[in-house]
C-alpha positions as CSV (number, residue, x, y, z in Angstrom):
1,M,21.7,-55.7,-65.5
2,S,18.1,-56.5,-65.8
3,D,16.4,-59.4,-67.5
4,K,13.0,-60.9,-68.0
5,L,12.3,-64.8,-68.6
6,V,10.1,-65.2,-71.5
7,C,10.1,-68.9,-71.7
8,E,12.1,-71.9,-71.3
9,L,12.2,-75.4,-72.6
10,P,13.9,-78.6,-71.6
11,K,17.2,-79.7,-73.4
12,N,17.7,-82.8,-71.4
13,S,17.2,-84.0,-67.8
14,R,20.0,-81.9,-66.5
15,E,19.7,-78.6,-68.5
16,T,17.1,-76.2,-69.9
17,I,17.2,-73.4,-72.4
18,Q,16.1,-70.2,-71.2
19,F,15.0,-67.3,-73.5
20,R,15.2,-63.9,-71.8
21,L,15.0,-60.2,-72.7
22,G,18.1,-58.5,-71.1
23,E,19.6,-55.2,-70.8
24,F,23.2,-54.5,-69.8
25,K,24.9,-51.0,-69.6
26,G,21.9,-49.7,-71.8
27,H,22.3,-52.4,-74.4
28,K,19.3,-54.5,-75.0
29,F,19.6,-58.1,-76.0
30,I,17.7,-61.4,-76.5
31,D,19.6,-64.1,-74.4
32,M,19.2,-67.7,-75.4
33,R,21.3,-69.7,-72.6
34,V,21.7,-73.2,-71.2
35,F,20.9,-73.5,-67.5
36,A,22.2,-76.3,-65.5
37,I,19.8,-77.9,-63.1
38,E,21.3,-79.3,-59.9
39,E,19.2,-81.1,-57.1
40,G,18.1,-78.7,-54.5
41,K,19.5,-75.7,-56.3
42,D,18.1,-73.0,-58.5
43,P,19.0,-73.4,-62.2
44,A,22.4,-71.8,-62.9
45,P,23.4,-70.1,-66.2
46,T,26.2,-71.7,-68.1
47,K,28.6,-70.1,-70.7
48,K,26.7,-72.1,-73.3
49,G,24.3,-69.4,-75.0
50,L,23.8,-66.6,-77.4
51,A,22.9,-63.0,-77.1
52,V,21.4,-61.2,-80.0
53,S,20.6,-57.6,-80.3
54,P,17.2,-56.5,-81.3
55,Q,18.6,-54.9,-84.5
56,L,19.9,-58.3,-85.5
57,W,16.7,-60.1,-84.7
58,P,15.0,-59.9,-88.2
59,Q,18.2,-61.4,-89.8
60,F,18.4,-63.9,-87.0
61,R,14.9,-65.2,-87.8
62,A,15.6,-65.3,-91.4
63,A,18.6,-67.6,-90.7
64,L,16.4,-69.8,-88.6
65,D,13.9,-70.1,-91.5
66,Q,16.7,-71.1,-93.8
67,V,17.9,-73.8,-91.2
68,E,14.4,-75.0,-90.8
69,T,14.0,-75.4,-94.6
70,A,17.3,-77.2,-94.9
71,M,16.2,-79.6,-91.9
72,V,13.0,-80.5,-93.9
73,E,14.9,-80.9,-97.1
74,A,17.5,-83.3,-95.5
75,G,14.4,-85.3,-94.0
76,W,15.2,-84.3,-90.3
77,L,11.9,-82.8,-89.9
78,D,8.4,-83.1,-91.6
79,R,6.5,-80.1,-92.3
80,A,3.5,-81.7,-90.3
81,E,5.7,-81.7,-87.3
82,L,6.0,-77.9,-87.6
83,G,2.3,-77.5,-87.5
84,E,2.0,-76.5,-91.3
C-alpha cells in the first residue's frame, strides 16, 4: 500500500481529518480519514473515514456542491463564508 498526504485539517483538539491519495493492490483511491492525536505519539488512523475511487470523484464533488447549496439555503452557511 502506498499513500501521499495531500492536506489535513483539525476536527477538534484530539482529531484531524487527513486527505490522502492512496493505492492498494493496484486500486487507486482518495482517502478522507479521521486521525486520533495522542500526546507523544504520531497521529493514528481511525475506522472513521471514506475512500472514494477516482472514477467516482466527479459525482462526489457534485454531491458536495448539492450539500453546500442545502447548507446555504438552511442558513447554516453564508455565501460570503465560502469566499463567493
